[in-house]
Residue frames relative to the residue before (quaternion, step in Angstrom):
aa qw qx qy qz dx dy dz
X 1.0000 0.0000 0.0000 0.0000 0.00 0.00 0.00
X 0.6810 0.4882 -0.2857 0.4651 3.56 0.87 -0.92
X 0.6428 0.5218 -0.3191 0.4611 3.57 1.01 -0.79
X 0.6550 0.5003 -0.3147 0.4707 3.57 0.95 -0.81
X 0.6223 0.5364 -0.3406 0.4571 3.59 1.01 -0.73
X 0.6593 0.5065 -0.3038 0.4653 3.59 0.95 -0.91
X 0.6521 0.4971 -0.3202 0.4745 3.59 0.96 -0.80
X 0.6538 0.5011 -0.3162 0.4705 3.59 0.93 -0.85
X 0.6427 0.5147 -0.3173 0.4705 3.59 0.97 -0.84
X 0.6498 0.5105 -0.3076 0.4717 3.57 1.00 -0.85
X 0.6469 0.5077 -0.3203 0.4703 3.58 0.98 -0.81
X 0.6492 0.5047 -0.3164 0.4730 3.58 0.98 -0.82
X 0.6338 0.5275 -0.3305 0.4592 3.57 1.00 -0.78
X 0.6597 0.4965 -0.3083 0.4726 3.58 0.97 -0.85
X 0.6336 0.5169 -0.3269 0.4738 3.58 1.04 -0.77
X 0.6391 0.5202 -0.3226 0.4656 3.57 1.01 -0.83
X 0.6506 0.5088 -0.3179 0.4655 3.58 0.97 -0.82
X 0.6421 0.5150 -0.3221 0.4676 3.58 1.00 -0.79
X 0.6541 0.4987 -0.3114 0.4759 3.58 0.95 -0.85
X 0.6423 0.5178 -0.3225 0.4641 3.57 0.99 -0.84
X 0.6578 0.5002 -0.3098 0.4704 3.58 0.93 -0.89
X 0.6468 0.5184 -0.3157 0.4617 3.55 1.00 -0.82
X 0.6693 0.4892 -0.2966 0.4741 3.56 0.93 -0.90
X 0.6318 0.5274 -0.3358 0.4582 3.57 1.00 -0.77
X 0.6487 0.4962 -0.3162 0.4828 3.59 0.96 -0.83
X 0.6468 0.5244 -0.3176 0.4536 3.57 0.98 -0.86
X 0.6694 0.4913 -0.3024 0.4680 3.57 0.90 -0.91
X 0.6445 0.5144 -0.3233 0.4642 3.58 0.97 -0.82
X 0.6781 0.4665 -0.3035 0.4801 3.59 0.89 -0.86
X 0.6103 0.5467 -0.3465 0.4566 3.58 1.11 -0.66
X 0.6541 0.4999 -0.3113 0.4747 3.58 0.97 -0.85
X 0.6472 0.5040 -0.3208 0.4735 3.60 0.95 -0.85
X 0.6437 0.5151 -0.3203 0.4667 3.59 0.98 -0.82
X 0.6460 0.5142 -0.3234 0.4623 3.57 0.97 -0.83
X 0.6511 0.5003 -0.3212 0.4718 3.59 0.98 -0.82
X 0.6651 0.4940 -0.3044 0.4700 3.58 0.95 -0.86
X 0.6620 0.4940 -0.3241 0.4611 3.58 0.93 -0.82
X 0.6049 0.5412 -0.3552 0.4637 3.60 1.12 -0.59
X 0.6618 0.4885 -0.2995 0.4834 3.56 0.99 -0.85
X 0.6565 0.5020 -0.3102 0.4698 3.56 0.99 -0.86
X 0.6243 0.5388 -0.3341 0.4564 3.55 1.03 -0.77
X 0.6509 0.4999 -0.3112 0.4792 3.58 0.96 -0.86
X 0.6407 0.5317 -0.3212 0.4514 3.55 0.99 -0.86
X 0.6922 0.4712 -0.2873 0.4651 3.59 0.87 -0.95
X 0.6256 0.5147 -0.3477 0.4720 3.61 1.05 -0.64
X 0.6515 0.5022 -0.3145 0.4738 3.58 0.98 -0.84
X 0.6454 0.5198 -0.3162 0.4618 3.57 1.00 -0.83
X 0.6494 0.5018 -0.3129 0.4781 3.60 1.00 -0.80
X 0.6372 0.5257 -0.3280 0.4583 3.59 1.02 -0.78
X 0.6453 0.5073 -0.3141 0.4770 3.58 0.97 -0.86
X 0.6385 0.5201 -0.3272 0.4634 3.59 1.01 -0.78
X 0.6403 0.5129 -0.3292 0.4674 3.61 1.02 -0.75
X 0.6586 0.4990 -0.3103 0.4701 3.59 0.94 -0.87
X 0.6389 0.5199 -0.3236 0.4657 3.58 0.99 -0.82
X 0.6425 0.5186 -0.3144 0.4685 3.57 0.99 -0.85
X 0.6324 0.5266 -0.3315 0.4614 3.60 1.02 -0.76
X 0.6851 0.4756 -0.2933 0.4673 3.59 0.85 -0.92
X 0.6110 0.5233 -0.3538 0.4772 3.60 1.06 -0.64
X 0.6459 0.5100 -0.3099 0.4760 3.57 1.00 -0.81
X 0.6286 0.5379 -0.3271 0.4568 3.59 1.03 -0.79
X 0.7012 0.4523 -0.2781 0.4757 3.58 0.82 -0.95
X 0.6144 0.5366 -0.3393 0.4684 3.58 1.06 -0.67
X 0.6548 0.5086 -0.3058 0.4681 3.57 1.00 -0.84
X 0.6462 0.5138 -0.3224 0.4631 3.59 0.98 -0.82
X 0.6372 0.5162 -0.3221 0.4731 3.58 1.01 -0.79
X 0.6578 0.5115 -0.3032 0.4623 3.58 0.95 -0.90
X 0.6466 0.5142 -0.3194 0.4641 3.58 0.96 -0.85
X 0.6573 0.4996 -0.3156 0.4677 3.59 0.93 -0.87
X 0.6510 0.5143 -0.3154 0.4606 3.59 0.97 -0.83
X 0.6898 0.4681 -0.2830 0.4742 3.59 0.86 -0.94
X 0.6279 0.5193 -0.3415 0.4683 3.60 1.04 -0.70
X 0.6349 0.5203 -0.3263 0.4689 3.60 1.02 -0.74
X 0.6482 0.4992 -0.3144 0.4815 3.58 0.99 -0.82
X 0.6409 0.5250 -0.3221 0.4581 3.58 0.99 -0.84
X 0.6639 0.4837 -0.3109 0.4781 3.60 0.95 -0.79
X 0.6549 0.5194 -0.3134 0.4507 3.60 0.96 -0.82
X 0.6977 0.4839 -0.2798 0.4481 3.58 0.95 -0.87
X 0.8552 -0.0172 0.0369 0.5167 3.64 0.66 -0.94
X 0.4582 -0.7365 0.4187 0.2690 3.60 1.19 0.52
X 0.7041 -0.5153 0.2324 0.4298 3.57 0.84 1.10
X 0.3327 0.7375 -0.5332 0.2471 3.64 1.08 0.37
X 0.7629 0.0396 -0.0446 0.6437 3.56 1.06 -0.71
X 0.2195 -0.8210 0.5145 0.1146 3.62 -0.26 1.26
X 0.0330 -0.8481 0.5286 -0.0174 3.56 0.45 1.23
X 0.5331 0.6330 -0.4118 0.3815 3.59 1.20 -0.32
X 0.5450 0.6240 -0.3984 0.3936 3.60 1.23 -0.37
X 0.5778 0.5628 -0.3803 0.4526 3.61 1.17 -0.46
X 0.6290 0.5115 -0.3221 0.4889 3.55 1.08 -0.74
X 0.6320 0.5290 -0.3235 0.4648 3.57 1.00 -0.86
X 0.6507 0.5194 -0.3137 0.4565 3.59 0.94 -0.88
X 0.6850 0.4905 -0.2887 0.4547 3.60 0.83 -0.96
X 0.6920 0.4594 -0.2785 0.4822 3.57 0.87 -0.92
X 0.6216 0.5514 -0.3349 0.4443 3.58 1.08 -0.70
X 0.6527 0.4960 -0.3108 0.4810 3.57 0.94 -0.88
X 0.6386 0.5314 -0.3171 0.4575 3.56 0.96 -0.86
X 0.6823 0.4875 -0.2868 0.4632 3.59 0.90 -0.92
X 0.6141 0.5433 -0.3538 0.4501 3.59 1.04 -0.72
X 0.6885 0.4700 -0.2913 0.4693 3.60 0.85 -0.90
X 0.6326 0.5132 -0.3331 0.4749 3.60 1.02 -0.72
X 0.6441 0.5239 -0.3128 0.4614 3.58 1.01 -0.82
X 0.6317 0.5210 -0.3269 0.4719 3.58 0.99 -0.81
X 0.6709 0.5006 -0.2973 0.4593 3.56 0.95 -0.88
X 0.7133 0.4703 -0.2645 0.4473 3.57 0.82 -1.00
X 0.7854 0.3425 -0.1739 0.4854 3.57 0.82 -0.95
X 0.5572 -0.6965 0.3449 0.2922 3.58 1.24 0.34
X 0.4369 0.6971 -0.4750 0.3123 3.59 0.99 0.65
X 0.4296 0.7050 -0.4587 0.3286 3.58 1.24 0.32
X 0.1209 -0.8413 0.5249 0.0452 3.57 0.02 1.27
X 0.6240 0.5650 -0.3502 0.4108 3.60 1.12 -0.49
X 0.8213 0.0280 0.0204 0.5695 3.59 0.73 -1.02
X 0.2772 0.7884 -0.5056 0.2146 3.59 0.93 0.83
X 0.7710 -0.3383 0.2597 0.4731 3.55 -1.33 -0.24
X 0.6354 0.5317 -0.3419 0.4434 3.59 0.95 -0.80
X 0.6310 0.5260 -0.3357 0.4610 3.57 1.01 -0.76
X 0.6429 0.5210 -0.3212 0.4605 3.59 0.95 -0.87
X 0.6774 0.4904 -0.2966 0.4613 3.57 0.87 -0.94
X 0.6369 0.5212 -0.3304 0.4620 3.61 1.00 -0.79
X 0.6709 0.4994 -0.3004 0.4585 3.59 0.93 -0.89
X 0.6359 0.5188 -0.3301 0.4664 3.58 0.96 -0.83
X 0.6566 0.5023 -0.3043 0.4733 3.57 0.92 -0.90
X 0.6447 0.5263 -0.3157 0.4558 3.58 0.98 -0.86
X 0.6805 0.4826 -0.2909 0.4684 3.61 0.90 -0.90
X 0.6376 0.5194 -0.3288 0.4643 3.59 1.03 -0.76
X 0.6523 0.5019 -0.3140 0.4732 3.59 1.00 -0.81
X 0.6374 0.5122 -0.3325 0.4700 3.59 0.99 -0.75
X 0.6529 0.5110 -0.3116 0.4642 3.58 0.94 -0.86
X 0.6469 0.5213 -0.3110 0.4616 3.56 1.01 -0.83
X 0.6616 0.4915 -0.3046 0.4773 3.58 0.98 -0.79
X 0.6355 0.5222 -0.3302 0.4631 3.60 1.02 -0.74
X 0.6763 0.4777 -0.2925 0.4784 3.60 0.98 -0.81
X 0.6110 0.5687 -0.3443 0.4297 3.57 1.10 -0.68
X 0.7586 0.3937 -0.2126 0.4736 3.60 0.94 -0.80
X 0.4934 0.6575 -0.4425 0.3584 3.62 1.19 0.13
């Protein structure tokens, strides 16, 4: 009876060691995955940011081409007697200003800081509501 107990205890100890080793490997791989996913996340955010900036510059050059084309048509039609192409310049200029604010982060009204402040504010309100229940 005593010998069987010792063997069973030894088997359980070996099983515990195997489970511990398995969990340790799992935790280590989980930490490595988390570090890699953090790096990949940063990479994908940077890649998306570069794509937004590229899209802005493409829009800028497209707008400049359109303005030059419309200005040429305006000169051909009435030789600058009525510079109606300036309305196109105004519209495209306003559009580019807002796109630039969005891309380069100058949106102080509803930018990232505003989102983070609101999230923090809502979390604090929720915490206070739960505290007084």
